[in-house]
C-alpha positions in Angstrom: 1.9 47.8 3.9 5.1 45.9 3.1 4.4 42.4 2.0 6.8 39.4 2.4 6.6 36.1 0.5 7.8 33.0 2.4 8.9 29.6 1.3 9.5 27.1 4.1 11.3 23.8 3.4 12.6 21.0 5.6 11.7 19.3 8.8 9.4 20.4 11.7 12.3 22.1 13.4 12.7 24.3 10.4 9.0 25.0 10.4 9.3 26.3 14.0 12.1 28.6 12.8 9.7 29.8 10.0 7.0 30.5 12.5 9.4 32.6 14.7 10.6 34.6 11.7 7.0 35.3 10.5 5.9 36.2 14.0 8.7 38.8 14.4 8.0 40.2 10.9 4.3 40.5 11.8 5.2 42.3 15.0 7.2 44.8 12.9 4.1 45.5 10.8 4.9 43.4 7.7 2.2 41.3 6.0 2.7 38.0 4.3 1.9 37.5 0.6 0.5 34.3 -0.9 2.1 35.0 -4.2 5.4 36.0 -5.7 3.7 38.8 -7.6 2.3 40.6 -4.6 5.4 40.2 -2.5 8.0 43.0 -2.3 10.6 40.5 -1.1 10.8 36.7 -0.6 12.4 34.7 2.2 13.4 31.1 1.5 14.0 28.9 4.6 16.1 26.1 3.2 17.0 22.5 4.1 20.6 21.3 3.6 20.7 17.8 5.2 21.0 15.6 2.1 21.8 16.2 -1.5 18.2 16.0 -2.6 17.2 18.6 -0.1 20.1 20.9 -1.1 19.0 20.7 -4.7 15.3 21.3 -3.8 16.4 24.4 -1.8 18.5 25.7 -4.6 15.7 25.3 -7.1 13.3 27.0 -4.7 15.7 30.0 -4.5 16.0 30.1 -8.2 12.2 30.1 -8.6 11.8 32.9 -6.1 14.5 34.9 -7.9 12.9 34.4 -11.3 9.4 35.2 -10.1 10.2 38.0 -7.7 13.9 39.1 -7.9 14.4 40.0 -4.2 15.3 37.0 -2.1 16.8 36.5 1.4 17.9 33.0 2.2 18.0 31.4 5.6 18.0 27.9 7.2 20.3 24.9 7.1 21.7 25.5 3.7 22.4 29.1 4.7 25.3 27.6 6.9 27.0 27.1 3.5 26.6 30.5 1.8 29.2 29.7 -0.8 27.0 26.9 -2.1 24.1 29.3 -2.5 26.0 32.2 -4.0 27.8 29.9 -6.5 24.4 29.1 -8.1 22.5 32.3 -7.2 25.0 35.2 -6.7 22.1 37.8 -6.9 20.5 36.8 -3.5 20.2 39.8 -1.2 21.5 38.0 2.0 22.3 34.5 3.3 21.8 33.7 7.0 22.1 30.4 8.9 19.6 28.3 10.7 17.8 30.0 13.7 19.4 33.4 12.9 16.1 35.3 13.2 17.7 38.7 14.0 19.9 38.5 10.9 16.9 37.7 8.8 15.1 40.7 10.2 18.1 42.9 9.6 18.4 41.8 6.0 14.7 42.4 5.3 14.7 45.9 6.9 17.7 46.9 4.8 15.5 46.5 1.7 12.1 47.2 3.3 12.1 49.4 6.4 9.8 48.2 9.2 6.3 49.6 8.8 6.0 50.3 12.5 7.7 50.3 15.9 7.2 46.9 17.6 7.4 48.6 21.0 4.0 50.2 20.3 2.4 46.8 20.3 1.8 45.3 23.8 1.4 41.7 22.5 3.4 40.7 19.4 1.3 38.3 17.3 2.2 34.6 17.0 2.2 33.1 13.5 1.5 29.4 13.2 2.0 27.5 10.0 0.2 24.4 11.3 -3.5 24.1 11.8 -4.9 25.7 15.0 -5.3 22.4 16.8 -1.7 21.2 16.8 1.7 22.8 17.0 5.4 22.0 17.1 7.4 23.1 20.1 11.2 23.1 19.8 13.0 22.2 23.0 16.5 22.7 21.8 18.7 23.6 18.9 21.8 21.8 17.5 23.2 18.4 18.4 26.3 17.0 20.2 26.3 13.7 18.3 28.8 13.0 15.6 27.1 10.5 13.3 29.2 9.9 10.3 26.4 10.4 7.8 25.2 13.7 9.3 26.3 17.3 9.2 23.6 18.8 11.5 26.2 19.8 14.2 28.1 21.7 11.5 24.9 23.4 10.2 23.1 24.1 13.5 25.9 23.9 16.1 26.1 22.1 19.4 23.2 21.4 21.7 21.5 24.6 23.0 18.5 23.9 25.2 15.7 26.3 26.2 14.9 26.8 29.9 11.9 24.8 31.0 9.9 27.9 32.0 10.3 29.3 28.5 9.0 26.0 26.9 6.1 25.7 29.4 5.1 29.4 28.8 5.0 28.7 25.0 3.0 25.5 25.5 0.5 27.2 27.8 0.0 30.0 25.4 -0.7 27.6 22.5 -3.1 25.5 24.6 -5.0 28.7 25.7 -5.5 29.6 22.0 -6.9 26.2 20.9 -4.0 23.8 20.5 -5.0 20.3 21.3 -1.7 18.5 20.5 1.9 19.6 21.3 4.5 17.9 19.2 7.9 18.3 21.0 10.8 18.4 18.6 14.6 18.6 18.8 17.5 17.1 17.0 17.9 14.9 20.1 15.0 15.3 22.5 16.3 13.0 25.1 19.4 15.1 25.6 17.3 18.1 26.5 18.8 20.2 29.3 22.2 18.4 29.4 24.0 21.6 28.2 22.2 23.6 31.0 23.2 21.2 33.7 19.4 20.6 34.0 19.1 24.0 35.7 15.8 25.2 37.3 13.7 28.1 36.2 10.5 29.7 37.6 7.3 28.9 35.8 4.7 30.9 37.8 5.5 30.0 41.4 7.2 26.7 40.6 10.8 25.7 39.9 11.0 23.4 36.9 14.2 21.6 35.8 15.4 21.6 32.2 15.0 17.9 32.2 12.6 16.0 30.0 10.6 14.1 32.7 10.2 17.1 34.9 9.2 19.3 31.9 6.6 16.7 30.7 5.2 16.2 34.2 4.3 19.9 34.3 3.3 20.2 30.7 0.8 17.3 31.1 -1.3 19.5 33.4 -2.2 21.7 30.4 -4.5 18.8 29.1 -3.2 18.6 25.5 -1.8 15.5 23.8 2.0 15.5 24.0 3.9 13.7 21.3 7.7 13.1 21.4 9.8 13.2 18.3 13.5 12.2 17.7 14.2 10.4 20.9 17.6 8.6 21.1 17.4 5.3 22.9 19.3 6.3 26.0 18.7 4.2 29.2 17.0 7.2 30.9 14.1 7.1 28.3 12.6 4.4 30.5 11.9 7.2 33.1 9.4 8.7 30.6 7.4 5.5 30.3 5.4 5.8 33.6 4.0 9.2 32.3 2.8 7.3 29.1 1.3 4.5 31.2 -0.6 7.1 33.3 -1.9 8.8 30.2 0.0 12.1 30.8 2.0 11.7 27.6 1.0 9.9 24.4 2.5 6.4 24.3 4.4 7.2 21.1 8.2 7.3 20.6 9.9 8.5 17.4 13.3 6.8 17.8 15.7 7.0 14.8 17.5 3.6 15.1 19.0 3.9 11.5 20.0 0.2 11.3 20.2 -3.1 13.1 23.6 -4.5 12.0 26.1 -3.7 14.7 28.9 -3.4 12.1 27.0 -0.8 10.1 25.9 1.1 13.2 29.6 1.3 14.3 30.4 2.8 10.9 27.5 5.2 11.3 28.8 6.0 14.9 25.5 5.1 16.2 24.6 3.0 19.3 22.9 -0.4 19.6 22.4 -3.3 17.3 19.9 -6.2 16.6 19.9 -7.7 20.1 20.2 -4.5 22.1 17.4 -2.8 20.0 15.1 -5.8 20.7 16.0 -5.8 24.4 15.2 -2.1 24.7 11.9 -2.4 22.9 10.9 -5.4 25.1 11.7 -3.4 28.2 9.7 -0.4 27.0 6.7 -2.6 26.1 6.7 -4.3 29.5 5.9 -0.9 31.0 3.6 0.4 28.2 2.2 -2.6 26.3 0.4 -0.4 23.8 3.4 1.8 23.1 3.7 2.9 19.4 7.2 3.1 18.1 8.2 5.0 14.9 11.7 4.7 13.5 13.7 5.5 10.4 16.4 3.4 8.7 19.1 4.0 6.1 19.8 1.3 3.5 22.8 1.1 1.3 25.2 2.7 3.7 28.8 2.3 2.6 30.0 -1.2 3.4 26.5 -2.6 3.8 26.5 -6.2 2.7 23.6 -8.5 1.9 24.2 -10.1 5.3 23.9 -6.7 7.0 20.7 -5.9 5.2 19.2 -9.3 6.1 20.0 -8.5 9.8 17.9 -5.4 9.4 15.0 -7.3 7.7 15.1 -9.9 10.5 15.0 -7.2 13.1 12.0 -5.5 11.5 10.1 -8.8 11.3 10.7 -9.4 15.0 10.5 -5.9 16.3 7.0 -5.1 14.8 7.5 -1.4 14.8 4.3 0.6 14.3 5.7 3.1 11.7 8.9 2.9 9.6 10.5 5.4 7.3 13.4 4.3 5.0 16.0 6.3 3.1 18.6 5.1 0.7 22.0 6.4 1.7 22.9 9.7 0.1 26.4 11.3 0.4 26.2 14.6 2.1 28.8 17.2 1.4 31.1 17.4 4.5 30.0 14.2 6.1 32.7 11.8 7.2 30.8 8.8 5.8 31.8 9.9 2.3 35.3 8.7 2.9 34.2 5.2 3.9 34.9 2.3 1.5 32.4 0.0 -0.1 29.8 2.4 -1.6 26.7 0.5 -2.6 25.4 0.8 -6.2 22.2 2.9 -6.6 20.2 0.0 -8.1 21.1 -2.2 -5.1 20.0 0.6 -2.7 16.7 0.9 -4.4 16.1 -2.8 -4.5 16.9 -3.1 -0.8 14.6 -0.2 0.0 11.7 -1.9 -1.9 12.3 -5.2 -0.1 12.3 -3.4 3.3 9.1 -1.5 2.5 7.4 -4.7 1.3 8.2 -6.4 4.6 7.2 -3.5 6.7 3.9 -3.2 4.9 3.1 -6.8 6.0 4.0 -5.9 9.6 2.0 -2.7 9.5 -1.1 -4.5 8.2 -0.7 -7.2 10.9 -0.5 -4.6 13.6 -3.4 -2.5 12.3 -5.7 -5.5 12.2 -5.2 -6.0 15.9 -7.2 -2.7 16.5 -10.3 -3.9 14.6 -13.2 -4.0 17.1 -11.4 -1.8 19.6 -12.4 1.8 20.5 -9.7 4.5 20.1 -9.6 8.2 20.8 -9.2 10.1 17.5 -8.1 13.8 17.1 -10.1 15.2 14.1 -7.9 16.9 11.5 -10.3 17.3 8.6 -13.9 17.2 7.6 -13.8 16.4 3.9 -17.6 15.9 3.5 -20.7 15.7 5.7 -20.6 12.6 8.0 -16.9 11.9 7.3 -14.0 12.9 9.4 -10.2 12.2 9.0 -8.2 12.1 12.1 -5.3 10.5 14.0 -4.9 8.2 17.0 -2.0 8.3 19.5 -0.1 6.1 17.0 -0.1 8.8 14.3 1.9 12.0 13.9 0.6 14.4 11.4 1.9 14.2 7.9 4.1 11.1 8.4 2.0 8.3 9.9 -1.4 6.8 9.1 -4.9 8.3 9.5 -8.4 7.1 10.6 -11.4 7.6 8.4 -14.4 8.0 10.6 -18.2 7.9 9.9 -19.6 10.5 12.2 -23.0 12.0 13.3 -22.1 15.2 11.5 -21.7 17.3 14.6 -17.9 16.9 15.2 -15.5 19.7 14.6 -11.8 19.9 13.6 -9.6 19.7 16.7 -12.2 17.6 18.7 -11.2 14.3 20.2 -13.8 11.6 19.7 -14.1 7.9 20.6 -14.1 5.7 17.5 -14.8 2.0 17.1 -12.4 0.5 14.5 -14.2 -1.6 11.9 -11.6 -2.1 9.2 -7.8 -1.9 8.8 -5.7 -1.1 5.7 -2.0 -1.4 5.5 -1.4 2.0 7.0 -4.8 3.5 7.8 -7.8 2.5 9.9 -11.6 2.9 9.3 -14.1 3.4 12.0 -17.4 4.7 13.3 -17.9 7.4 15.9 -19.2 5.8 19.1 
């Protein structure tokens, strides 16, 4: 049996690509190998968004070549094959993001397919996440032209999936034990725009390729639904009633990036201090318990101390639930590289530390408000008898906080249980199963 090694780097969208490639390989009869030594070939799914990710990808390719020798490269960095072949000319093939067919062709040139996929009635689905949650990609690419980003160059323009296709995947996942569906896209709120929000048949129903209609039907499956990478368009407010009714988790991952209008214009991003606060206020009026996660860039070219203070003031007032922060890193091919006023690295790091210190205070303050309340927790781990580790609606896996729960010892991974919160840390909660 032909064995394939696999290295998956990057964001959840890349993880979905990895699952698709592995599922197709399994349908063709290949097996996956946990080690370089047992593998007859290694696929490296790369990230190429920022310089650190590019270097990590190049190092992973180098390690695979050293340990195995036969390597096929795919993913975002694959959109710049010259970058890869300059460092590693001996790779067998380089394909871009989402190019599943080309990956399969490259593999089969070296290792012919062990069997005919048409002999299998149901091709197996490979998941790289635990059984109880899964990422579902709604679209590929992006139509925005943020000055610091090259995703449109790497992954192309927006290309949405028909609603029926998405719902069929979601239903299949829920039927096989998935309790949480994490919807991802480069710009989730633009879903279906490129399709003219056309309708498609799901069973005997017509469903539009439009986020609210899609979510309304998906909610009937009974799983948690979490939204990632939502731009703050005005029509996002149309999703809030679904959250208020409990059909969709009251959680929005909105990459605001900054709060200074001057810096946001240089980033080619919408909004600013006052408009961000106005938007958050309007959302919270409909869903008071709404959890908002966001990411910010500090040290963007031209960012002054005044601009940075605007960002700090915004975070103090906005009281976001979860915050990620990155120091600006030049990305090869990004227009921001040509902007004047690059900020010294030590200043970037100092600003990042100040922002994280402020947000830690905000996070602790918000967490303490949940002490004494009962929250539904999805169990992710059972590290020892009587102890479970899980997440509330406020927590996406791998990036947000967790809840440590004293249990009666009968709970299982993937179960949703009521938990009374008894203590709050800066990022995590502690509770007792009710």
